[in-house]
C-alpha angles and dihedrals in degrees: 000000000000115000092242090058090050090052093047089052089050091050091049090051090051091050091051101039105031102027102031091231125133102219127226095232095205091054093043090052093050093046090049092050090049092053085064128190091347088087090067098055121075093217094054103029091066124061118221098220094189095057112092091200090057092050091048089053090052090050096046103033100035111023099035104028102030102032095031096231122159116248116259143126092274089072095062089041090056092048090050091048091050090050090048090051090049089049125261091230092051103110096201114055107173115222093222091054093051091046090050091053091048093049089053093044092056096038094240097138091120089070088067100043 
């Protein structure tokens, strides 16, 4: 099985088991593909939820630039809510899983169709 498929299966398991979300596998696959090569590197595949710089990058590079959302406090609130859903104490928060939850939160699924 290709490594990307293994990772997608892992992300789907996290969504089900840690987040209580039944994933749309087509959307999860497309979001994972869009994350790009970052999913293959341990430093970039995992989000450091306690690092404000990392959260600012998610807000600016993903929510504003990629999803086209206007800047506002609701962006950081959504990131915080996704982290809370994933579990603050969960040491490995996969970038693709957080991005998937944010895409769903803001109703931007059509960008990945």
